[in-house]
VOBA-1610 file (N, C-alpha, C; in pm, whole numbers, padded with zeros to 5 digits, always signed):
BEGIN
Met-02380-03910-03423Met-02287-03807-03485Met-02238-03746-03326Lys-02218-03790-03282Lys-02172-03716-03151Lys-02066-03601-03186Glu-01969-03643-03320Glu-01837-03518-03354Glu-01915-03403-03399Ala-02040-03464-03470Ala-02110-03327-03552Ala-02179-03180-03444Arg-02204-03330-03350Arg-02261-03185-03221Arg-02160-03131-03140Gln-02101-03200-03129Gln-01980-03110-03073Gln-01926-02980-03161Ala-01885-03063-03293Ala-01860-02907-03349Ala-01957-02800-03371Ala-02064-02879-03394Ala-02197-02746-03356Ala-02181-02662-03229Glu-02151-02710-03139Glu-02193-02645-03037Glu-02036-02528-02977Tyr-01953-02612-03006Tyr-01818-02526-03049Tyr-01816-02409-03110Ala-01888-02472-03224Ala-01898-02324-03341Ala-02002-02198-03296Ala-02154-02297-03245Ala-02200-02167-03168Ala-02157-02077-03110Ala-02110-02146-02950Ala-02059-02087-02874Ala-01966-01944-02922Ala-01898-02011-03030Ala-01772-01927-03076Ala-01876-01745-03087Leu-01967-01823-03228Leu-02063-01732-03282Leu-02156-01624-03219Gly-02198-01624-03069Gly-02209-01585-02922Gly-02369-01636-02970Phe-02377-01750-02950Phe-02549-01819-02954Phe-02485-01884-02842Ser-02588-01846-02718Ser-02591-01904-02550Ser-02614-02011-02506Asp-02681-02066-02636Asp-02785-02261-02568Asp-02799-02316-02738Leu-02748-02433-02694Leu-02764-02540-02816Leu-02892-02642-02761Gly-02964-02648-02862Gly-02990-02787-02820Gly-03081-02919-02932Val-03109-03006-02939Val-03122-03119-02984Val-03282-03168-03019Ala-03383-03146-03077Ala-03506-03267-03112Ala-03494-03340-03219Arg-03541-03453-03209Arg-03601-03516-03320Arg-03659-03470-03418Ala-03678-03437-03579Ala-03724-03423-03614Ala-03874-03456-03642Asp-03926-03552-03639Asp-04051-03637-03604Asp-04161-03639-03502Ile-04106-03550-03381Ile-04174-03553-03262Ile-04360-03529-03296Pro-04409-03586-03297Pro-04599-03504-03318Pro-04590-03400-03222Gln-04638-03303-03285Gln-04644-03178-03268Gln-04790-03148-03197Gly-04886-03236-03215Gly-05048-03267-03171Gly-05094-03145-03229Asp-05232-03130-03203Asp-05348-03034-03239Asp-05349-02943-03204Thr-05253-02859-03107Thr-05257-02741-03062Thr-05267-02615-03130Leu-05180-02593-03207Leu-05181-02550-03308Leu-05260-02481-03429Arg-05328-02615-03453Arg-05432-02638-03553Arg-05570-02597-03489Arg-05603-02634-03360Arg-05742-02594-03310Arg-05721-02434-03286Trp-05570-02322-03230Trp-05558-02212-03209Trp-05578-02151-03336Leu-05514-02227-03459Leu-05636-02157-03596Leu-05738-02164-03610Lys-05768-02258-03600Lys-05973-02289-03615Lys-06078-02159-03534Arg-06003-02120-03443Arg-06054-02018-03314Arg-06025-01916-03387Gly-05943-01844-03494Gly-05952-01734-03567Gly-05830-01655-03460Cys-05739-01682-03342Cys-05681-01665-03277Cys-05528-01570-03369His-05488-01576-03471His-05376-01535-03571His-05464-01434-03618Ala-05525-01434-03612Ala-05598-01265-03657Ala-05583-01265-03781Gly-05530-01137-03846Gly-05494-01155-03999Gly-05379-01211-04038Met-05278-01316-03986Met-05155-01371-04052Met-05157-01473-04093Asp-05221-01483-04214Asp-05295-01601-04278Asp-05169-01683-04348Trp-05077-01618-04319Trp-04983-01745-04412Trp-04940-01829-04265Leu-05010-01810-04171Leu-04955-01953-04017Leu-05035-02038-04109Glu-05160-01983-04167Glu-05260-02124-04183Glu-05189-02189-04307Arg-05151-02136-04403Arg-05078-02120-04550Arg-04978-02230-04529His-04896-02214-04411His-04799-02265-04379His-04783-02415-04270Leu-04909-02420-04237Leu-04962-02551-04149Leu-04907-02673-04164Pro-04946-02691-04316Pro-04858-02841-04327Pro-04722-02821-04329Ala-04631-02789-04316Ala-04468-02741-04338Ala-04481-02718-04204Arg-04531-02619-04096Arg-04491-02642-03967Arg-04511-02754-03873Leu-04625-02862-03937Leu-04612-02990-03828Leu-04547-03061-03942Asn-04497-03111-04060Asn-04412-03167-04057Asn-04272-03118-04126Pro-04220-03128-04041Pro-04032-03045-04070Pro-04004-03099-04280Gln-04056-03277-04293Gln-04027-03270-04368Gln-04019-03274-04538Leu-04180-03165-04495Leu-04190-03081-04646Leu-04146-02971-04599Val-03998-02942-04575Val-03910-02817-04564Val-03839-02873-04639Leu-03771-03012-04543Leu-03613-03092-04576Leu-03653-03201-04541Pro-03680-03245-04683Pro-03663-03430-04731Pro-03568-03470-04631Gly-03568-03565-04587Gly-03532-03630-04449Gly-03440-03619-04366Ala-03514-03453-04322Ala-03478-03457-04200Ala-03463-03525-04079Arg-03383-03505-04023Arg-03370-03611-03872Arg-03405-03510-03721Ser-03309-03430-03776Ser-03320-03342-03655Ser-03332-03193-03631Val-03376-03121-03541Val-03383-03013-03564Val-03284-02944-03408Ile-03225-02869-03446Ile-03075-02766-03324Ile-03182-02660-03337Ile-03179-02612-03200Ile-03270-02493-03133Ile-03098-02423-03104Leu-03157-02297-03134Leu-03036-02195-03074Leu-03079-02104-03033Thr-03025-02027-02918Thr-03086-01883-02843Thr-02925-01842-02840Tyr-03017-01674-02894Tyr-02881-01569-02922Tyr-02987-01480-02800Glu-02931-01415-02726Glu-02977-01328-02627Glu-02980-01104-02686Tyr-03125-01117-02648Tyr-03134-00922-02660Tyr-03153-00865-02526Pro-03104-00736-02557Pro-03127-00657-02512Pro-03271-00629-02370Arg-03255-00633-02234Arg-03344-00650-02133Arg-03392-00536-02085Arg-03363-00435-02152Arg-03415-00288-02114Arg-03457-00206-02223Asp-03564-00122-02171Asp-03624-00025-02296Asp-03471+00092-02306Ala-03423+00119-02426Ala-03375+00215-02456Ala-03341+00359-02478Arg-03515+00325-02530Arg-03616+00502-02579Arg-03596+00561-02439Gln-03565+00707-02442Gln-03499+00798-02381Gln-03670+00881-02441Gln-03751+00849-02523Gln-03903+00979-02553Gln-03983+00874-02529Pro-04116+00922-02507Pro-04267+00845-02526Pro-04283+00720-02634Gly-04258+00603-02661Gly-04275+00580-02819Gly-04230+00456-02789Val-04278+00336-02699Val-04197+00228-02662Val-04133+00144-02788Ile-04048+00081-02759Ile-04001-00023-02895Ile-03963-00185-02846Ala-04023-00290-02878Ala-03999-00406-02770Ala-03851-00436-02769Arg-03811-00506-02698Arg-03661-00479-02690Arg-03620-00537-02796Tyr-03672-00636-02857Tyr-03611-00714-02940Tyr-03546-00660-03094Ala-03640-00570-03101Ala-03652-00469-03210Ala-03593-00356-03244Gln-03484-00301-03099Gln-03447-00192-03083Gln-03302-00120-03125Gly-03252-00245-03179Gly-03131-00252-03292Gly-03146-00311-03399Glu-02965-00356-03486Glu-03050-00427-03630Glu-03127-00500-03625Asp-03163-00493-03740Asp-03244-00619-03836Asp-03194-00794-03780Tyr-03268-00900-03648Tyr-03173-00979-03593Tyr-03192-01120-03688His-03291-01099-03765His-03288-01157-03841His-03146-01199-04002Lys-03104-01042-03998Lys-02956-01057-04095Lys-02894-01114-04019Leu-02862-01052-03901Leu-02757-01081-03822Leu-02738-01226-03793Leu-02836-01317-03786Leu-02848-01444-03724Leu-02813-01523-03866Ser-02888-01482-03983Ser-02902-01556-04113Ser-02750-01572-04128Ala-02651-01447-04105Ala-02471-01493-04118Ala-02429-01582-04070Lys-02453-01585-03942Lys-02415-01694-03867Lys-02455-01827-03862Leu-02577-01858-03903Leu-02627-01940-03910Leu-02542-02051-04005Ala-02568-01939-04141Ala-02481-01969-04240Ala-02335-02065-04226Asp-02254-02022-04124Asp-02168-02009-04079Asp-02176-02237-03998Leu-02278-02265-03932Leu-02329-02327-03913Leu-02336-02449-03968Asp-02444-02375-04084Asp-02487-02456-04158Asp-02345-02514-04233Glu-02239-02471-04261Glu-02078-02548-04362Glu-02055-02615-04251Thr-02009-02584-04127Thr-01958-02661-04005Thr-02081-02830-04031Leu-02170-02809-04042Leu-02247-02948-04061Leu-02245-03021-04146Ser-02200-02969-04258Ser-02171-02999-04396Ser-02075-03078-04384Phe-01941-03057-04365Phe-01873-03127-04304Phe-01873-03254-04308Tyr-01986-03261-04188Tyr-02015-03379-04165Tyr-02131-03524-04261Gly-02141-03430-04361Gly-02229-03480-04459Gly-02389-03480-04446Gly-02391-03369-04326Gly-02558-03279-04334Gly-02592-03162-04444Arg-02707-03219-04499Arg-02772-03150-04525Arg-02907-03039-04480Gln-02877-02920-04496Gln-02980-02828-04387Gln-03054-02721-04415Val-03152-02621-04335Val-03198-02513-04391Val-03210-02461-04254Cys-03174-02327-04260Cys-03166-02263-04113Cys-03213-02139-04140Phe-03341-02155-04014Phe-03432-02007-04028Phe-03387-01916-03852Ser-03369-01785-03884Ser-03355-01651-03793Ser-03518-01635-03744Asp-03617-01708-03738Asp-03805-01653-03714Asp-03831-01646-03847Ser-03733-01724-03952Ser-03828-01653-04037Ser-03850-01760-04175Gly-03917-01906-04079Gly-03992-02021-04208Gly-04102-02054-04051Pro-04144-02215-04147Pro-04205-02267-04110Pro-04199-02417-04015Ile-04134-02350-03907Ile-04113-02404-03826Ile-04123-02413-03676Ser-04150-02472-03585Ser-04245-02440-03484Ser-04095-02504-03379Glu-04021-02306-03350Glu-03920-02318-03304Glu-03947-02360-03183Arg-04057-02301-03102Arg-04091-02267-02977Arg-04132-02436-02920Phe-04175-02522-03036Phe-04181-02671-02977Phe-04086-02699-02949Phe-04018-02655-03040Phe-03874-02784-03048Phe-03806-02759-02915Ala-03789-02598-02953Ala-03691-02592-02842Ala-03730-02657-02714Ala-03897-02699-02672Ala-03862-02663-02519Ala-03878-02837-02582Gln-03884-02932-02655Gln-03845-03109-02683Gln-03654-03070-02698Ala-03652-02983-02693Ala-03476-03005-02665Ala-03456-02920-02487Gly-03495-02946-02451Gly-03433-02858-02301Gly-03386-02781-02311Ile-03411-02693-02378Ile-03396-02518-02351Ile-03463-02464-02271Gly-03597-02493-02305Gly-03665-02417-02189Gly-03845-02466-02202Trp-03915-02423-02151Trp-04033-02476-02132Trp-04213-02286-02202Ile-04219-02367-02235Ile-04408-02316-02302Ile-04423-02226-02175Gly-04417-02106-02170Gly-04482-02051-02030Gly-04600-01971-02054Arg-04679-01921-01987Arg-04852-01924-01958Arg-04886-01784-02083Asn-04738-01704-02081Asn-04758-01584-02235Asn-04690-01656-02364Gly-04689-01832-02328Gly-04680-01871-02532Gly-04524-01867-02563Leu-04476-01822-02509Leu-04320-01829-02551Leu-04227-01863-02456Leu-04111-01961-02506Leu-04039-02016-02425Leu-03931-01978-02321Val-03952-01982-02222Val-03888-01942-02078Val-03757-02017-02033Arg-03657-02002-01996Arg-03550-02042-01985Arg-03492-02016-01792Arg-03446-02152-01725Arg-03434-02119-01604Arg-03314-01982-01591Arg-03219-02007-01689Arg-03139-01851-01672Arg-03121-01788-01822Gly-03225-01727-01778Gly-03213-01605-01888Gly-03355-01548-01952Gly-03450-01623-01864Gly-03601-01618-01866Gly-03618-01589-02066Ser-03694-01500-02064Ser-03769-01555-02249Ser-03674-01393-02300Tyr-03622-01341-02273Tyr-03568-01240-02412Tyr-03422-01268-02443Cys-03504-01387-02551Cys-03388-01442-02632Cys-03413-01452-02807Phe-03417-01471-02907Phe-03411-01515-02985Phe-03390-01631-03058Leu-03468-01722-03074Leu-03468-01829-03153Leu-03408-01886-03271Cys-03314-01936-03323Cys-03289-01950-03397Cys-03303-02134-03449Ser-03356-02219-03556Ser-03372-02364-03588Ser-03264-02352-03717Ile-03243-02506-03711Ile-03174-02566-03836Ile-03167-02722-03855Leu-03244-02709-03927Leu-03336-02852-03969Leu-03171-02917-04063Thr-03170-03051-04007Thr-03059-03093-04079Thr-03100-03273-04098Thr-02980-03333-04200Thr-03035-03477-04252Thr-02938-03581-04129Leu-02899-03491-04052Leu-02779-03565-03952Leu-02818-03631-03803Lys-02830-03713-03794Lys-02867-03772-03670Lys-02787-03789-03568Leu-02838-03626-03464Leu-02755-03627-03390Leu-02759-03615-03273Pro-02764-03657-03143Pro-02807-03719-03011Pro-02867-03575-02967Thr-02967-03662-02870Thr-03082-03555-02867Thr-03044-03504-02789Asp-03184-03389-02659Asp-03207-03353-02549Asp-03317-03407-02505Ser-03360-03438-02344Ser-03491-03423-02316Ser-03563-03274-02263Pro-03673-03277-02280Pro-03729-03175-02203Pro-03757-03168-02082Ile-03764-03028-02048Ile-03763-03043-01849Ile-03919-02953-01829Pro-03924-03004-01697Pro-04044-02962-01630Pro-04111-02759-01640Asn-04238-02794-01688Asn-04310-02639-01712Asn-04232-02613-01536Arg-04193-02469-01492Arg-04180-02432-01388Arg-04222-02308-01335Cys-04342-02267-01455Cys-04473-02108-01392Cys-04470-02176-01259Gly-04571-02271-01215Gly-04599-02333-01110Gly-04785-02268-01120Lys-04720-02197-00954Lys-04900-02105-00999Lys-04866-01913-00990Cys-04785-01962-01060Cys-04742-01814-01116Cys-04847-01809-01229His-04934-01694-01220His-04988-01578-01336His-04982-01486-01404Arg-04845-01407-01378Arg-04865-01245-01399Arg-04827-01243-01492Cys-04823-01367-01636Cys-04779-01288-01774Cys-04960-01234-01814Glu-05063-01347-01762Glu-05146-01359-01768Glu-05251-01236-01735Glu-05195-01204-01601Glu-05309-01056-01501Glu-05263-01012-01555Ser-05138-00955-01633Ser-05039-00802-01629Ser-05087-00771-01773Cys-05103-00880-01853Cys-05161-00867-02049Cys-05299-00708-02033Pro-05227-00588-02104Pro-05310-00470-02110Pro-05438-00504-02150Thr-05444-00639-02252Thr-05607-00693-02338Thr-05619-00800-02288Gly-05549-00823-02242Gly-05601-00970-02163Gly-05620-01066-02268Ala-05485-01084-02358Ala-05473-01162-02472Ala-05445-01307-02424Leu-05393-01255-02316Leu-05298-01469-02287Leu-05379-01533-02215His-05399-01663-02244His-05504-01819-02256His-05445-01861-02235Asp-05367-01953-02131Asp-05323-02167-02109Asp-05235-02168-02229Gly-05140-02075-02187Gly-04982-02115-02273Gly-04998-01979-02413Ser-05151-01949-02449Ser-05149-01889-02584Ser-05149-01770-02627Cys-05159-01706-02731Cys-05165-01584-02710Cys-05296-01482-02825Asp-05423-01455-02782Asp-05518-01453-02919Asp-05458-01327-02990Ala-05378-01316-03117Ala-05364-01195-03169Ala-05452-01099-03248Arg-05575-01135-03226Arg-05666-01040-03173Arg-05709-00921-03092Asn-05613-00947-02997Asn-05647-00868-02906Asn-05485-00828-02812Cys-05363-00916-02952Cys-05238-00857-02860Cys-05180-00701-02957Leu-05110-00642-02841Leu-05135-00473-02897Leu-04977-00539-03003Ser-04885-00606-02989Ser-04789-00669-03093Ser-04848-00650-03224Tyr-04952-00731-03254Tyr-05028-00798-03378Tyr-05018-00626-03415Trp-05128-00583-03350Trp-05188-00482-03407Trp-05127-00298-03415Thr-04967-00330-03311Thr-04860-00170-03390Thr-04714-00241-03466Ile-04732-00401-03511Ile-04660-00451-03603Ile-04710-00523-03741Glu-04835-00623-03717Glu-04845-00752-03825Glu-05001-00627-03891Ala-05081-00617-03841Ala-05240-00515-03881Ala-05207-00471-03965Arg-05188-00486-04121Arg-05130-00340-04239Arg-05281-00390-04358Lys-05315-00495-04298Lys-05417-00545-04397Lys-05521-00445-04411Glu-05622-00381-04543Glu-05700-00278-04589Glu-05859-00357-04455Gly-05835-00221-04411Gly-05974-00221-04309Gly-06005-00298-04175Glu-05909-00332-04168Glu-05855-00384-04016Glu-05831-00282-03898Glu-05919-00332-03781Glu-05961-00210-03730Glu-05967-00307-03555Pro-05846-00202-03485Pro-05864-00273-03326Pro-05975-00302-03277Pro-06031-00382-03155Pro-06138-00397-03093Pro-06069-00243-02988Pro-06162-00227-02948Pro-06201-00128-02823Pro-06093-00107-02679Asn-06069-00225-02654Asn-05962-00225-02575Asn-05816-00253-02650Val-05808-00319-02734Val-05659-00275-02749Val-05658-00090-02774Lys-05774+00017-02840Lys-05714+00107-02874Lys-05703+00172-02700Lys-05750+00172-02611Lys-05744+00209-02503Lys-05619+00156-02410Ala-05620+00041-02467Ala-05435-00018-02421Ala-05319+00033-02507Leu-05350+00091-02570Leu-05200+00107-02659Leu-05108+00204-02548Gly-05100+00248-02468Gly-05028+00345-02361Gly-04947+00423-02457Glu-04782+00383-02420Glu-04736+00472-02513Glu-04646+00352-02618Arg-04720+00243-02645Arg-04631+00158-02728Arg-04631+00159-02866Met-04538+00183-02941Met-04553+00232-03087Met-04488+00096-03149Phe-04403-00010-03066Phe-04421-00136-03194Phe-04395-00215-03029Gly-04473-00286-03082Gly-04453-00444-02973Gly-04500-00445-02822Cys-04529-00523-02771Cys-04554-00528-02649Cys-04444-00564-02563Asp-04396-00565-02448Asp-04309-00708-02342Asp-04384-00700-02226Thr-04462-00623-02196Thr-04540-00639-02067Thr-04547-00780-02014Cys-04564-00892-02097Cys-04571-01026-02017Cys-04432-01079-01966Gln-04330-01054-02094Gln-04207-01043-02031Gln-04180-00966-01873Glu-04172-00825-01912Glu-04148-00782-01800Glu-04187-00787-01674Val-04296-00897-01667Val-04370-00874-01487Val-04301-01056-01533Cys-04239-01150-01558Cys-04215-01256-01557Cys-04069-01305-01437Pro-04091-01355-01319Pro-03941-01375-01215Pro-03868-01444-01325Trp-03872-01566-01432Trp-03733-01556-01412Trp-03652-01460-01551Asn-03711-01348-01592Asn-03665-01229-01665Asn-03563-01131-01524Ser-03625-01154-01411Ser-03541-01087-01291Ser-03361-01177-01272Leu-03393-01280-01340Leu-03235-01340-01320Leu-03126-01355-01429Pro-02991-01337-01443Pro-02898-01263-01543Pro-02919-01312-01624Pro-02843-01298-01773Pro-02890-01353-01884Pro-02786-01481-01893Arg-02844-01530-01999Arg-02702-01639-02028Arg-02551-01627-02097Gly-02573-01475-02152Gly-02457-01466-02190Gly-02457-01328-02218Glu-02376-01238-02328Glu-02348-01087-02356Glu-02463-01073-02405Val-02509-00960-02468Val-02567-00918-02580Val-02492-00841-02685Asp-02520-00878-02814Asp-02436-00817-02934Asp-02465-00671-02943Leu-02361-00609-02929Leu-02390-00404-02926Leu-02478-00409-03070Arg-02459-00527-03180Arg-02532-00457-03294Arg-02691-00454-03266Leu-02748-00542-03114Leu-02899-00536-03119Leu-02916-00422-03023Leu-02850-00294-03007Leu-02846-00173-02891Leu-02890-00120-03029Met-03013-00038-02925Met-03062+00132-03001Met-02968+00144-02982Pro-02996+00260-03184Pro-02919+00372-03148Pro-02972+00497-03079Ala-02832+00586-03111Ala-02869+00690-03002Ala-02913+00766-03073Arg-02969+00798-03164Arg-03081+00880-03297Arg-03227+00835-03229Leu-03234+00689-03264Leu-03385+00652-03246Leu-03441+00623-03119Ala-03357+00664-03008Ala-03374+00654-02895Ala-03385+00790-02820Arg-03349+00899-02867Arg-03368+01063-02824Arg-03445+01115-02969Ala-03504+01043-03032Ala-03589+01091-03131Ala-03742+01125-03076Thr-03805+01199-03058Thr-03922+01261-02994Thr-04035+01208-03123Leu-04192+01214-03090Leu-04271+01127-03144Leu-04311+01244-03251Glu-04290+01351-03205Glu-04302+01513-03335Glu-04234+01422-03423Glu-04099+01451-03401Glu-03987+01353-03519Glu-04032+01274-03586Leu-04029+01164-03535Leu-04071+01050-03573Leu-04155+01046-03681Glu-04342+01142-03646Glu-04422+01159-03754Glu-04341+01220-03847Gln-04281+01333-03877Gln-04270+01414-03966Gln-04136+01267-04070Leu-04091+01173-03991Leu-04022+01095-04106Leu-04087+01074-04257Glu-04041+01100-04322Glu-04126+01021-04422Glu-04041+00982-04553Gly-04032+00881-04637Gly-03915+00847-04762Gly-03865+00810-04687Glu-03754+00841-04790Glu-03602+00773-04795Glu-03569+00860-04623Ala-03593+00947-04597Ala-03538+01009-04454Ala-03608+00876-04345Trp-03728+00852-04359Trp-03780+00715-04247Trp-03685+00571-04301Lys-03668+00552-04414Lys-03597+00422-04438Lys-03437+00435-04403Arg-03405+00547-04410Arg-03238+00585-04354Arg-03282+00490-04180Leu-03385+00549-04099Leu-03350+00580-03983Leu-03405+00395-03947Phe-03484+00345-04003Phe-03531+00215-03985Phe-03511+00121-04068Ala-03417+00129-04193Ala-03415-00001-04250Ala-03302-00046-04231Arg-03250-00080-04132Arg-03172-00185-04059Arg-03214-00269-03935Thr-03351-00177-03927Thr-03389-00259-03752Thr-03530-00396-03836Ser-03555-00436-03716Ser-03690-00458-03702Ser-03835-00405-03748Val-03819-00289-03674Val-03895-00175-03676Val-03980-00178-03843Arg-03891-00152-03903Arg-03943-00146-04071Arg-04028-00267-04076Arg-04077-00318-04041Arg-04156-00440-04056Arg-04339-00383-04035Ala-04331-00291-03962Ala-04451-00307-03951Ala-04455-00166-04046Gly-04404-00147-04126Gly-04381-00014-04271Gly-04439+00132-04207Glu-04387+00218-04326Glu-04390+00374-04261Glu-04572+00417-04246Lys-04674+00351-04343Lys-04840+00392-04280Lys-04840+00370-04143Leu-04797+00228-04149Leu-04877+00176-03993Leu-04812+00282-03887Leu-04688+00280-03901Leu-04605+00328-03745Leu-04688+00510-03770His-04649+00536-03871His-04708+00663-03841His-04848+00690-03795Arg-04947+00577-03819Arg-05056+00580-03749Arg-05057+00542-03649Thr-04991+00528-03573Thr-04960+00431-03420Thr-04903+00580-03369Val-04788+00645-03414Val-04690+00776-03369Val-04836+00886-03308Arg-04921+00909-03387Arg-05026+00980-03412Arg-05126+00954-03341Ala-05155+00837-03297Ala-05179+00783-03171Ala-05182+00810-03057Leu-05073+00765-03012Leu-04991+00798-02937Leu-04943+00956-02870Arg-04946+01051-03002Arg-04993+01179-02954Arg-05133+01213-02954Gly-05172+01140-02993Gly-05329+01245-02904Gly-05359+01309-03065Asn-05353+01293-03159Asn-05379+01438-03279Asn-05516+01371-03312Ser-05526+01250-03299Ser-05676+01209-03325Ser-05724+01083-03275Glu-05835+01095-03230Glu-05895+00987-03166Glu-05930+00928-03266Thr-05920+00902-03432Thr-05934+00802-03481Thr-05766+00764-03515Ala-05614+00828-03515Ala-05603+00802-03546Ala-05482+00655-03589Phe-05548+00606-03511Phe-05494+00450-03506Phe-05604+00364-03591Leu-05700+00401-03648Leu-05790+00331-03742Leu-05758+00384-03875Pro-05781+00444-03954Pro-05737+00474-04115Pro-05739+00319-04169Lys-05809+00302-04276Lys-05775+00200-04327Lys-05656+00182-04420Leu-05563+00078-04409Leu-05477+00021-04445Leu-05435+00015-04566Asn-05319+00036-04649Asn-05327+00016-04844Asn-05273-00123-04821Lys-05298-00295-04913Lys-05258-00391-04865Lys-05152-00445-04933Glu-05048-00462-04841Glu-04927-00516-04831Glu-04893-00635-04809Lys-04848-00708-04935Lys-04807-00882-04922Lys-04719-00903-04793Arg-04702-01001-04777Arg-04603-01063-04697Arg-04458-01077-04758
//
């Protein structure tokens, strides 16, 4: 199926993807994820435990899957906010899930021409995208738990395509973190250990995912919040591989709109209902939800020592 892979590569490049790699779908993934879950490092992200069988066995997602295609798509490398309240770089523009899903649909059509059946994900399904990306030689898993590339570092989205086609595969490359521990040493809460992140101490978790009733961040998290409003990029900011030029151009739709870049914390706190939706509805920031984002903003403004702690209503994922 060399022709099918070549066709996918040409189509992916035309669609703006910066890299493509292929791994076998049946590569054993080991017990790393199972041990991480057993230690409770996933915090309140219960879906990771529920989807574990499918995450470890792509056949449960697409019966007959033979190959996993991994693609990268660049996102901005600087924080565009002009006011306090940092937003993680990947979430500054339009919601990448929708943007990339449309592009993956085009690739699905290309592969279908060669007789393949596909299931596509843009960070939205039970596929260990970082594991397969490393197996496909796109990069390696850094000490911050992210995929790191020799050119482009870690500032990229990962997309996956499960296909029944048997495509030519790539080989893993060596881990090039060497003796560097900057990400672990710089993590504001010490959440990084040996290539994995303990979500219970992760600022990204507490500003994006912590929406269960009664969830309260530990003292070290509250103290380390700083100016972070949505997510945390510290481990990427200090990575030497992110100082190198990106692999491709950044889609303009992923850039932060001027209104959000200039909005003060006071203005964001006052946004409610339809006004809040109009500003965030097309962005990934909406994932945090209005209640959690408002509580985080209040904490950043210092309106209350416990602004980050009130109980949140249960929200279904």
